[in-house]
C-alpha positions as semicolon CSV with decimal commas, in nm:
position;residue;x (nm);y (nm);z (nm)
1;X;5,529;3,542;-0,804
2;X;5,273;3,768;-0,866
3;X;5,358;4,138;-0,913
4;X;5,165;4,453;-1,030
5;X;5,245;4,806;-1,125
6;X;5,063;5,097;-1,262
7;X;5,154;5,331;-1,555
8;X;4,907;5,607;-1,614
9;X;4,588;5,428;-1,713
10;X;4,742;5,081;-1,747
11;X;4,816;4,816;-1,483
12;X;5,057;4,559;-1,552
13;X;5,023;4,225;-1,387
14;X;5,304;3,985;-1,397
15;X;5,250;3,613;-1,308
16;X;5,493;3,324;-1,295
17;X;5,417;3,051;-1,561
18;X;5,272;2,841;-1,282
19;X;5,050;3,121;-1,152
20;X;4,922;3,179;-1,523
21;X;4,874;2,822;-1,583
22;X;4,662;2,789;-1,259
23;X;4,463;3,097;-1,358
24;X;4,417;2,970;-1,711
25;X;4,305;2,617;-1,567
26;X;4,047;2,795;-1,328
27;X;3,903;3,013;-1,614
28;X;3,875;2,726;-1,859
29;X;3,729;2,481;-1,615
30;X;3,466;2,740;-1,504
31;X;3,397;2,856;-1,850
32;X;3,284;2,500;-1,929
33;X;3,035;2,514;-1,649
34;X;2,682;2,611;-1,785
35;X;2,651;2,904;-1,532
36;X;2,915;3,110;-1,719
37;X;2,669;3,110;-2,010
38;X;2,405;3,256;-1,801
39;X;2,472;3,627;-1,781
40;X;2,285;3,660;-1,444
41;X;2,608;3,566;-1,259
42;X;2,764;3,894;-1,393
43;X;2,673;4,237;-1,271
44;X;2,773;4,377;-1,601
45;X;2,867;4,234;-1,941
46;X;3,208;4,380;-1,886
47;X;3,301;4,138;-1,629
48;X;3,240;3,838;-1,841
49;X;3,429;4,005;-2,134
50;X;3,744;4,076;-1,915
51;X;3,742;3,716;-1,812
52;X;3,713;3,587;-2,168
53;X;4,002;3,824;-2,279
54;X;4,232;3,714;-1,997
55;X;4,167;3,351;-2,087
56;X;4,220;3,412;-2,451
57;X;4,547;3,603;-2,406
58;X;4,692;3,315;-2,188
59;X;4,644;3,051;-2,440
60;X;4,916;3,151;-2,685
61;X;5,150;3,201;-2,377
62;X;5,115;2,871;-2,248
63;X;5,250;2,624;-2,480
64;X;5,173;2,330;-2,239
65;X;4,799;2,372;-2,278
66;X;4,790;2,127;-2,576
67;X;5,042;1,866;-2,443
68;X;4,953;1,511;-2,353
69;X;5,075;1,550;-2,009
70;X;4,885;1,875;-1,947
71;X;4,702;1,732;-1,639
72;X;5,039;1,649;-1,488
73;X;5,193;1,987;-1,561
74;X;4,873;2,164;-1,398
75;X;4,907;1,949;-1,086
76;X;5,269;2,046;-1,037
77;X;5,186;2,409;-1,093
78;X;4,924;2,387;-0,818
79;X;5,170;2,215;-0,589
80;X;5,442;2,465;-0,647
81;X;5,211;2,762;-0,572
82;X;5,060;2,594;-0,267
83;X;5,408;2,525;-0,131
84;X;5,526;2,879;-0,203
85;X;5,211;3,023;-0,020
86;X;5,278;2,816;0,302
C-alpha cells in the first residue's frame, strides 16, 4: 500500500513490491515508445530526468525484472493491486 511522508525538503514514498513493479513496468513500457525520446511531451527536461531516475532506482530493487516468468509476476501484481483498489 502506498504511503508518503515529508521530512523537511524530502518526501519519502513507500510502495509495496507489487506497486513498484507495476510502476516500473509502466515506465519501462512507455520509455520504449518513441514519443519518450521526443522532448516535446515534457514541459521541462526535469520531468524526463525524474522519470528516468525513478525507473533506474527501481531496477536493482526488483529482482524479478530479469526472471523468465516476469510476465506472469507482473500480471499477478496488476491483479493484486486491482483487487485491493476495488
